Structures are given as structure tokens and as C-alpha cells.
C-alpha positions as CSV (number, residue, x, y, z in Angstrom):
1,M,49.0,78.6,169.5
2,F,52.3,80.3,168.9
3,E,53.6,83.6,167.8
4,N,55.5,83.9,164.5
5,I,58.1,86.7,164.6
6,E,59.9,87.8,161.5
7,N,63.6,88.5,161.3
8,M,63.5,91.7,163.4
9,P,65.4,92.8,166.4
10,P,63.6,92.7,169.8
11,Q,62.2,95.7,171.5
12,I,64.5,97.8,173.8
13,G,65.2,95.9,177.0
14,I,64.3,92.5,175.6
15,I,66.8,89.8,174.8
16,K,66.1,87.5,171.9
17,I,67.5,84.0,172.1
18,N,67.6,82.0,168.9
19,T,68.1,78.3,169.1
20,D,68.4,75.1,167.2
21,G,69.2,71.5,167.8
22,A,70.8,69.0,165.6
23,F,70.4,65.2,166.0
24,H,72.1,62.4,164.2
25,A,70.1,59.1,164.8
26,S,72.8,56.6,163.8
27,T,75.4,58.0,166.2
28,N,72.9,59.3,168.7
29,T,75.0,62.6,168.8
30,T,73.4,66.0,169.3
31,G,74.4,69.6,168.9
32,I,72.8,72.6,170.5
33,G,73.1,76.1,169.1
34,V,72.1,79.2,171.0
35,I,72.7,82.8,170.1
36,A,71.4,85.8,172.1
37,H,71.1,89.4,170.9
38,G,69.7,92.7,171.9
39,N,67.6,95.4,170.1
40,N,70.4,96.7,168.0
41,C,71.3,93.2,166.9
42,Q,74.5,93.1,168.9
43,V,75.5,89.5,170.0
44,L,75.3,89.2,173.7
45,G,76.3,85.6,174.1
46,G,75.6,82.0,173.1
47,L,76.9,78.5,173.0
48,A,77.5,75.5,170.8
49,Q,77.3,72.3,172.8
50,H,77.9,68.7,171.8
51,S,76.1,65.9,173.6
52,I,75.4,62.3,173.4
53,Q,72.2,62.5,175.5
54,G,69.6,63.1,172.8
55,L,66.9,60.4,172.4
56,D,65.5,61.9,169.2
57,A,65.1,65.2,167.4
58,L,62.2,66.4,169.6
59,H,64.1,65.6,172.8
60,V,67.0,67.6,171.5
61,E,64.7,70.6,170.8
62,F,63.6,70.5,174.5
63,L,67.2,70.3,175.6
64,V,68.0,73.4,173.6
65,V,65.2,75.4,175.2
66,L,66.5,74.3,178.6
67,A,70.0,75.5,177.6
68,D,68.4,78.9,176.6
69,I,66.7,79.3,179.9
70,H,69.9,78.5,181.8
71,L,71.8,80.9,179.7
72,A,69.3,83.7,180.3
73,R,69.2,83.0,184.0
74,D,73.0,82.9,184.3
75,K,73.3,86.2,182.4
76,G,70.7,87.9,184.6
77,W,68.4,88.7,181.7
78,H,64.8,89.2,182.9
79,R,62.9,90.0,179.7
80,V,63.5,87.3,177.1
81,V,62.0,86.0,173.9
82,F,63.0,82.3,173.3
83,E,62.8,81.6,169.5
84,T,62.7,78.0,168.2
85,D,61.7,76.3,165.0
86,S,59.7,73.7,167.0
87,A,56.0,74.5,167.3
88,I,55.7,71.4,169.4
89,V,58.1,72.7,172.0
90,I,56.3,76.1,172.0
91,N,52.9,74.5,172.5
92,K,54.2,72.2,175.3
93,F,55.7,75.1,177.2
94,N,52.6,77.3,176.8
95,R,50.2,74.6,178.1
96,S,49.1,75.0,181.7
97,R,48.4,71.4,182.5
98,P,51.1,68.8,183.2
99,N,52.6,66.8,180.4
100,L,52.4,63.1,181.0
101,S,54.8,62.1,178.2
102,M,58.4,61.0,178.8
103,L,59.3,64.7,178.1
104,G,57.0,65.8,181.0
105,P,59.9,66.1,183.5
106,L,61.9,68.3,181.1
107,I,59.0,70.5,180.5
108,A,58.2,70.8,184.3
109,H,61.8,71.6,185.1
110,G,61.9,74.3,182.4
111,K,58.7,75.9,183.6
112,L,60.1,76.0,187.2
113,L,63.2,77.8,185.8
114,L,61.0,80.4,184.1
115,D,59.9,81.9,187.5
116,V,62.9,84.3,187.6
117,F,61.9,86.2,184.5
118,D,59.9,89.4,184.6
119,E,58.7,88.7,181.1
120,Y,59.2,85.8,178.6
121,R,57.6,84.3,175.6
122,F,58.2,81.5,173.2
123,S,58.1,82.3,169.5
124,F,58.3,80.3,166.3
125,Y,61.2,81.2,164.2
126,P,61.7,79.2,161.0
127,R,65.1,77.5,160.5
128,S,65.5,79.4,157.2
129,N,65.8,82.6,159.3
130,N,67.9,81.0,162.0
131,L,71.1,80.1,160.2
132,V,73.5,81.1,163.0
133,A,71.9,78.9,165.7
134,H,71.6,76.0,163.1
135,T,75.2,76.3,162.1
136,L,76.3,76.3,165.8
137,A,74.2,73.2,166.5
138,S,75.5,71.4,163.4
139,C,79.1,72.2,164.1
140,A,78.8,71.1,167.7
141,R,77.2,67.8,166.7
142,N,79.7,67.1,163.9
143,S,82.8,68.3,165.7
144,M,82.1,67.1,169.2
145,F,83.1,70.4,170.7
146,T,81.4,72.7,173.2
147,F,82.0,76.4,173.8
148,T,80.4,79.5,175.0
149,F,80.9,83.0,173.8
150,E,80.2,86.6,174.9
151,S,80.0,88.6,171.8
152,V,81.4,87.3,168.5
153,C,81.6,83.7,167.5
154,P,84.7,83.4,165.2
155,I,83.9,79.9,163.9
156,L,80.8,81.2,162.2
157,F,82.6,83.4,159.8
158,N,84.2,80.3,158.3
159,Q,80.9,78.4,158.2
160,L,78.5,81.0,156.7
């Protein structure tokens, strides 16, 4: 079961991290897009990351969530909502029993990293509401670049 959150800012004191992954099967290239914002919709940080380590689209969605968790930990955010358009990822992270698939080690690693948060949850966020993270992921996949940002992401203004 997962929570569906409309396009609304988070509550005061909670950081919302929107994510998306992009995968190109013929080149095996991936892009990860992450953008974090606070309750008044201010951008607090994010990243666009190119990679050649994706096995398939689902694998990339798990890599994106791991990138989210690392970003939140690195920034010292303790109350976080992780939003993704992958219901499978949400369900796997919310399960209490171990995952025995090939993604099991990624899920177990991610769950261990979650121990530092005072509060967290995974929420479904449709791609249609997640244009910024999707654009970051697509640009990273197509352009083979990686960058992080603290507040405003200038490349997006040319892409949207």
C-alpha cells in the first residue's frame, strides 16, 4: 500500500524529495534526477547524475531512491518524504520481510541507511506532476553529465 500525495508543499519541518530515473536500454545509460524542497516550495538541493550502471528501468528507480536517501543524510535532513513514480519501489521499501530478488541487496542497504531519520515515508507521485525530476534525469542520461545544486538549477529554465 502506498500514499498518493498531490502537488502540495510538505508540512513545516519536512523536506520533500521528488525523484525520477531515466533508462535507455540500447545504450544501457541511465539518468537520475532528484530535487528537494521545503514547505514554502523553496529548492533546497538536488542532483542530476549520469550513470552506466542501470540494469533495467526498475533497477534505476531503486538507484534513484538510494541517491535520495544519501542526499538527505548528507544534508542532515531528519524528516523526509521520498516521492517516486514507482509503486513497486514504494512497496518493496515498505515491506518488513527481506527481499530475495536480485534487488534485495539494494533494498536492504537502503533500509539500513534510513535508520538516521526521525521520520520518513515513501509516497507515490505521478510523473505528470514530477516534471523537474524527470527533466533532470533525462538530461543527465542524454548529456552524460552529473551535477549537484543547492538552490536553483539553471539548466531547467532552458528545458521546461
